[in-house]
C-alpha positions in Angstrom: -22.9 -36.1 18.9 -21.3 -35.0 16.1 -21.5 -36.3 12.4 -18.0 -37.7 12.4 -17.5 -39.4 15.6 -21.2 -41.1 14.4 -19.3 -42.0 11.5 -15.3 -42.0 12.0 -16.0 -42.5 16.6 -11.8 -42.1 17.0 -11.9 -45.4 19.4 -13.9 -47.8 17.0 -12.6 -50.9 16.4 -13.5 -51.3 12.8 -11.1 -51.2 10.4 -11.1 -47.8 8.0 -12.6 -50.1 4.7 -14.8 -51.1 7.4 -15.6 -47.5 7.6 -15.4 -46.2 3.9 -17.8 -49.0 2.9 -20.6 -48.7 5.3 -20.4 -44.5 5.1 -20.1 -45.5 1.3 -23.1 -47.2 1.0 -25.7 -43.8 0.6 -25.6 -40.5 -0.9 -26.8 -37.9 0.6 -29.2 -35.1 -1.2 -28.9 -31.6 -1.0 -31.0 -31.2 2.6 -28.3 -33.8 4.1 -25.3 -31.6 6.4 -23.0 -29.7 5.2 -20.4 -32.4 6.7 -22.4 -36.3 5.4 -22.4 -33.5 1.5 -18.5 -33.4 2.4 -17.5 -36.2 2.7 -19.1 -38.4 0.0 -18.1 -35.1 -2.4 -14.3 -35.3 -1.3 -14.7 -38.8 -0.9 -16.4 -39.3 -4.5 -13.5 -37.6 -6.5 -10.6 -39.7 -4.9 -9.5 -37.9 -1.9 -8.2 -39.7 1.8 -9.9 -38.2 4.8 -8.6 -38.9 8.2 -11.3 -37.4 10.9 -9.4 -36.2 14.1 -11.3 -35.8 17.5 -7.7 -33.9 18.8 -4.0 -32.9 18.4 -2.7 -36.3 19.4 -4.9 -37.5 17.0 -4.0 -35.1 14.1 0.1 -36.1 14.6 -0.7 -39.7 14.7 -2.2 -39.4 11.6 0.5 -37.2 9.6 3.4 -40.7 10.8 1.5 -43.0 9.5 1.0 -40.4 7.3 4.7 -40.0 6.8 5.5 -43.5 6.7 3.0 -45.2 4.6 4.8 -43.0 1.3 8.3 -43.5 3.1 8.4 -39.5 3.7 10.7 -38.7 6.6 13.3 -37.4 6.6 12.2 -36.4 3.5 11.6 -32.1 1.8 8.7 -31.1 1.7 6.8 -27.6 0.7 5.5 -25.5 3.4 4.8 -21.6 3.6 3.3 -21.9 7.5 4.9 -21.0 10.2 2.4 -22.9 12.5 3.1 -26.4 10.5 6.7 -25.8 11.2 6.6 -27.6 14.2 5.1 -31.2 12.3 8.0 -31.6 9.8 10.9 -30.5 11.9 9.8 -33.6 14.8 9.6 -35.7 11.7 13.1 -34.5 10.2 12.2 -33.2 7.2 13.1 -29.8 5.5 10.9 -27.4 4.2 13.9 -24.6 4.2 13.5 -24.0 0.0 13.1 -27.7 -1.0 14.6 -28.7 -4.5 12.1 -31.8 -4.6 9.7 -31.7 -2.3 8.1 -34.6 -1.7 4.1 -34.1 -1.0 3.6 -30.2 0.2 1.9 -29.9 3.7 -1.0 -27.2 3.9 -3.7 -25.0 5.5 -6.7 -23.8 4.0 -9.8 -21.1 3.1 -12.3 -23.6 3.2 -14.5 -26.9 2.5 -16.0 -26.8 0.0 -19.6 -29.3 1.1 -21.5 -28.8 -2.9 -18.4 -30.2 -5.3 -16.4 -31.7 -1.8 -12.8 -29.4 -2.9 -10.7 -27.5 -1.0 -10.2 -23.7 -1.6 -6.5 -22.2 -1.7 -5.5 -18.6 -2.0 -2.1 -17.2 -1.7 -2.0 -17.4 2.4 -1.7 -21.4 1.6 0.4 -21.9 -1.6 1.9 -18.2 -2.5 2.1 -18.1 -6.2 2.0 -21.6 -7.4 -0.9 -23.1 -9.9 -2.8 -26.3 -8.4 0.1 -28.1 -11.3 2.9 -26.7 -9.4 2.3 -28.2 -6.2 3.4 -31.6 -5.5 1.5 -34.5 -6.8 1.4 -35.4 -2.2 -0.5 -32.3 -0.9 -1.9 -33.5 3.4 -4.2 -30.5 4.3 -5.0 -30.2 7.9 -8.5 -28.5 7.8 -11.0 -28.1 10.9 -15.3 -28.7 11.0 -16.0 -25.4 11.1 -14.8 -24.9 7.9 -16.6 -26.5 5.7 -19.3 -24.3 3.7 -21.6 -24.6 1.2 -20.4 -23.5 -1.9 -17.3 -21.5 -3.8 -19.2 -18.3 -3.2 -19.8 -19.3 0.3 -16.3 -19.7 0.4 -15.6 -15.8 -1.1 -17.6 -14.8 1.7 -15.6 -15.6 3.9 -12.3 -14.7 2.1 -14.0 -11.5 2.2 -14.8 -10.6 5.7 -11.6 -13.5 7.5 -9.0 -10.8 5.6 -10.6 -7.1 5.6 -6.9 -6.1 4.9 -3.9 -8.0 3.0 -6.5 -10.0 0.9 -5.1 -12.8 -0.4 -4.6 -13.4 -4.5 -4.0 -16.2 -6.4 -8.2 -18.2 -5.2 -8.3 -21.0 -6.3 -9.1 -25.0 -5.5 -8.3 -28.4 -6.2 -11.3 -30.6 -6.5 -9.6 -34.0 -7.9 -7.8 -36.3 -6.0 -7.0 -39.0 -8.2 -6.4 -39.5 -11.9 -9.7 -40.8 -14.9 -8.3 -44.3 -16.5 -11.1 -42.3 -19.5 -11.0 -39.4 -20.7 -13.5 -36.8 -18.9 -14.1 -33.2 -20.2 -14.9 -31.9 -16.3 -10.9 -32.9 -15.6 -9.4 -30.2 -18.5 -7.0 -28.4 -17.4 -7.0 -30.0 -14.1 -4.1 -31.6 -11.3 -5.5 -34.2 -10.5 -3.4 -34.5 -6.6 -2.8 -37.8 -3.9 -4.8 -35.4 -1.0 -4.6 -36.4 2.8 -7.0 -34.2 4.5 -7.1 -33.8 8.3 -10.3 -32.8 9.4 -9.8 -31.2 13.3 -13.1 -31.3 15.0 -13.6 -27.9 16.3 -17.3 -27.7 16.3 
């Protein structure tokens, strides 16, 4: 049984709030599985995590996010042709958007050590994080969870033998802090949803 089914079983009648509370009771140590470390750190950073066992659940969660934020028939920023169908099905314009409500993207990896999302120019072109929409929906798979940023760079080197991507960056903060926090200096907080698909 996967760690994700253990905590977030898709047919579990418990509410999301109860699942969140159940998971937040513990803090994983450095020897905990990468999945556990990532979920804990990602949620601690303010990210919204939605576990998906299959593509049908990805579609359902995506539509729920659109409904929750009233993003149907709006504009979105998206550079991945494989994701265009999700936008088209919901009448969301993605060809040269002028005022995108959100970014829909894949990512390179999920970094367990700090609960961050690793992007490159393959997903966000040459945009800096502060140039992206405030709202982001990321689709990723459980096999993309790795330990550290340096592991992520190694994966990128192996993955792109030619056409090596540029603009490699992480987004780590997913909610604004009320007090000044020097660790977030120069960072832009994003309202980020992660749709994590089980593929292991």
